[in-house]
TIFISE-399490 format. One line per field, with one value per residue (C-alpha): z, y, x; residue number from 1; residue in one letter. Coordinates in steps of 0.5 Angstrom, whole numbers, plus 500, padded with zeros to 3 digits. Layout:
BEGIN
z	c(Z:...)
y	c(Y:...)
x	c(X:...)
numar	c(NUM:...)
drendo	c(A:...)
This chain:
BEGIN
z	c(610:614:610:616:621:619:618:625:627:623:627:634:632:630:635:641:638:639:645:647:644:647:655:653:650:654:658:656:663:669:675:679:686:690:696:700:700:691:693:696:690:685:685:684:681:675:670:662:657:650:649:642:637:630:630:629:634:640:645:650:653:658:663:663:668:666:660:661:656:654:649:646:640:634:633:625:622:626:628:637:637:644:647:652:655:651:645:644:640:636:631:636:633:625:624:630:629:623:620:613:607:605:604:610:613:620:627:623:629:636:642:650:651:657:661:665:671:668:665:657:653:651:646:644:636:634:626:627:632:638:644:642:646:643:642:643:648:650:647:642:638:634:629:631:635:639:639:647:644:638:640:645:644:636:635:634:638:635:637:644:647:654:658:665:669:676:680:677:670:667:663:663:658:655:646:644:635:635:631:626:620:619:627:629:622:620:616:620:626:630:636:638:644:647:651:657:658:662:659:664:664:666:660:655:656:654:659:658:664:661:656:658:657:651:650:655:655:660:663:671:678:684:690:692:685:689:684:677:674:667:663:657:652:650:650:652:657:660:667:670:674:678:679:685:683:687:688:682:678:676:675:680:683:679:680:678:681:676:671:667:665:658:654:650:647:644:644:646:649:654:658:656:658:666:671:678:683:689:693:689:686:680:674:669:662:660:657:659:660:667:672:679:683:691:691:694:687:690:683:688:682:676:671:665:658:652:647:647:653:651:655:661:665:671:672:676:681:680:681:673:669:661:657:649:648:641:635:642:648:654:660:667:674:679:685)
y	c(022:022:027:027:027:032:037:035:036:043:046:044:048:053:052:052:060:062:060:065:070:070:069:075:080:085:087:094:097:096:099:101:104:110:111:108:110:110:102:106:109:103:096:092:087:092:089:093:091:094:095:099:099:101:108:114:118:119:123:126:122:123:118:118:114:116:112:107:110:112:119:118:125:120:128:125:123:128:122:121:114:111:104:101:093:091:093:095:101:104:111:116:123:124:131:132:137:140:142:146:144:146:140:139:135:134:135:137:134:133:133:134:133:134:134:140:142:142:135:138:134:141:139:143:142:143:144:149:152:153:151:148:144:138:140:133:130:124:116:121:125:128:132:139:144:151:154:157:162:163:169:172:180:178:174:165:161:157:150:148:141:141:144:143:146:150:148:154:152:156:153:154:151:150:152:151:150:143:142:148:145:149:149:156:159:156:163:163:163:169:171:171:166:161:162:158:161:162:162:165:161:168:171:168:172:169:172:170:167:165:165:164:157:154:149:148:141:139:142:140:142:140:139:145:148:152:151:149:144:146:141:144:139:142:136:143:145:139:141:141:147:149:157:158:162:168:171:172:166:169:166:167:165:160:154:149:143:137:136:130:127:126:120:121:117:115:119:117:123:130:131:131:129:129:127:128:123:126:125:130:125:126:121:124:122:124:121:114:113:115:120:119:125:127:133:136:134:129:123:117:112:111:106:104:104:101:106:113:116:121:122:119:118:115:111:114:110:112:105:103:108:109:110:113:110:113:108:105:105:102:100:100:097:100:097)
x	c(180:172:170:163:169:172:164:163:170:169:163:165:172:167:161:166:170:162:162:169:167:159:163:168:163:164:158:153:155:160:159:164:163:169:165:161:154:155:152:146:144:146:146:155:150:145:144:142:138:138:130:131:135:137:137:141:144:138:137:132:129:122:120:110:108:101:102:108:111:118:118:126:128:132:135:137:131:127:123:120:119:116:118:112:114:107:108:117:118:114:114:110:111:113:116:118:123:123:117:120:120:126:132:136:141:145:141:135:129:127:132:131:123:120:115:111:108:101:103:105:110:114:120:126:126:133:131:126:130:125:120:115:110:105:098:095:094:099:094:091:098:099:105:101:105:105:110:113:118:122:127:132:130:129:135:134:134:141:137:134:138:135:131:128:122:121:115:110:112:118:123:130:133:141:141:148:150:149:142:145:148:155:155:158:160:153:151:145:147:144:148:155:154:151:146:142:134:128:122:117:111:106:107:113:118:125:130:138:140:147:152:158:158:162:157:151:147:145:140:135:134:135:132:128:129:134:140:140:148:148:152:158:159:166:172:176:173:169:165:158:157:152:148:145:138:136:129:128:129:136:143:149:154:157:162:165:162:164:171:171:177:176:180:187:187:178:173:167:164:163:159:152:145:141:139:139:134:130:135:140:144:146:146:150:152:161:166:164:158:155:157:154:155:152:150:156:159:163:163:161:162:160:155:162:157:160:158:157:151:148:143:138:130:128:122:116:119:126:129:130:135:133:139:139:146:147:144:140:136:139:134:138:136:138:137)
numar	c(1:2:3:4:5:6:7:8:9:10:11:12:13:14:15:16:17:18:19:20:21:22:23:24:25:26:27:28:29:30:31:32:33:34:35:36:37:38:39:40:41:42:43:44:45:46:47:48:49:50:51:52:53:54:55:56:57:58:59:60:61:62:63:64:65:66:67:68:69:70:71:72:73:74:75:76:77:78:79:80:81:82:83:84:85:86:87:88:89:90:91:92:93:94:95:96:97:98:99:100:101:102:103:104:105:106:107:108:109:110:111:112:113:114:115:116:117:118:119:120:121:122:123:124:125:126:127:128:129:130:131:132:133:134:135:136:137:138:139:140:141:142:143:144:145:146:147:148:149:150:151:152:153:154:155:156:157:158:159:160:161:162:163:164:165:166:167:168:169:170:171:172:173:174:175:176:177:178:179:180:181:182:183:184:185:186:187:188:189:190:191:192:193:194:195:196:197:198:199:200:201:202:203:204:205:206:207:208:209:210:211:212:213:214:215:216:217:218:219:220:221:222:223:224:225:226:227:228:229:230:231:232:233:234:235:236:237:238:239:240:241:242:243:244:245:246:247:248:249:250:251:252:253:254:255:256:257:258:259:260:261:262:263:264:265:266:267:268:269:270:271:272:273:274:275:276:277:278:279:280:281:282:283:284:285:286:287:288:289:290:291:292:293:294:295:296:297:298:299:300:301:302:303:304:305:306:307:308:309:310:311:312:313:314:315:316:317:318:319:320:321:322:323:324:325:326:327:328:329:330:331:332:333:334:335)
drendo	c(X:X:X:X:X:X:X:X:X:X:X:X:X:X:X:X:X:X:X:X:X:X:X:X:X:X:X:X:X:X:X:X:X:X:X:X:X:X:X:X:X:X:X:X:X:X:X:X:X:X:X:X:X:X:X:X:X:X:X:X:X:X:X:X:X:X:X:X:X:X:X:X:X:X:X:X:X:X:X:X:X:X:X:X:X:X:X:X:X:X:X:X:X:X:X:X:X:X:X:X:X:X:X:X:X:X:X:X:X:X:X:X:X:X:X:X:X:X:X:X:X:X:X:X:X:X:X:X:X:X:X:X:X:X:X:X:X:X:X:X:X:X:X:X:X:X:X:X:X:X:X:X:X:X:X:X:X:X:X:X:X:X:X:X:X:X:X:X:X:X:X:X:X:X:X:X:X:X:X:X:X:X:X:X:X:X:X:X:X:X:X:X:X:X:X:X:X:X:X:X:X:X:X:X:X:X:X:X:X:X:X:X:X:X:X:X:X:X:X:X:X:X:X:X:X:X:X:X:X:X:X:X:X:X:X:X:X:X:X:X:X:X:X:X:X:X:X:X:X:X:X:X:X:X:X:X:X:X:X:X:X:X:X:X:X:X:X:X:X:X:X:X:X:X:X:X:X:X:X:X:X:X:X:X:X:X:X:X:X:X:X:X:X:X:X:X:X:X:X:X:X:X:X:X:X:X:X:X:X:X:X:X:X:X:X:X:X:X:X:X:X:X:X:X:X:X:X:X:X:X:X:X:X:X:X)
């Protein structure tokens, strides 16, 4: 037997196997267009790349144009990371969402992050059950937090999750139970409902806007701030709801904006974080990836992702979409 020839043949077979696997490997994203309008928003040749990975559950991305950096949460590791083109991923803030001394598990870190109209980093802290601002400059960051709101009528929030802003600085945020270790059955839960709230910039007054969404999650204003969209991350009611704002900034005229088709055999996400572009198009994470809908709730297309997508954020020019994708972060060139 010629052992050299046999070994060489085995090597060729192995390399051939690897080549076949590489050729058949599922792409990070698959673009599906259902309407010609979608093709003007997302290129059929849109490309994705993994820019950071190794997380437990990443969430809450926000692009900081002035610093050319992406910030996002690793909720279960109690950290905020930053990503820059020059240095890749780096720990930005620790602890990010839980500063207590009692050891605990679950979703204890920060979740949703937002940039306020006056340029401050606003943080939804799951573990501390607070909405806070980082009390330090972006380039000299410290885990120093100033509390903006902690409760409504004496009832502590469950776990502030996601947020958006009016131009005057008012904060609208969702409060599902996911940061509580035992969810809705946690003995520390105080409110008998899940709420969507507003924090007034002028006097820090907290207003309960609605308690009729079972698992309020992603939230964003349409351009003009006359309408707001809220995701319900409930597998039994996988809906996005749209409300009008009245003259006092309260929510009225609730309507179902879109309902996701839930997978029958596998669990691969629910309506979660979302962003709305300057034209009013919605990019909403949900079952199977990212739903792209127009401002009337018509599904234009999907960016299917090969793992759970929790949230997303645009670059400054909105030509790039950053997606927190379970254990990693994707960068998608839309066009």
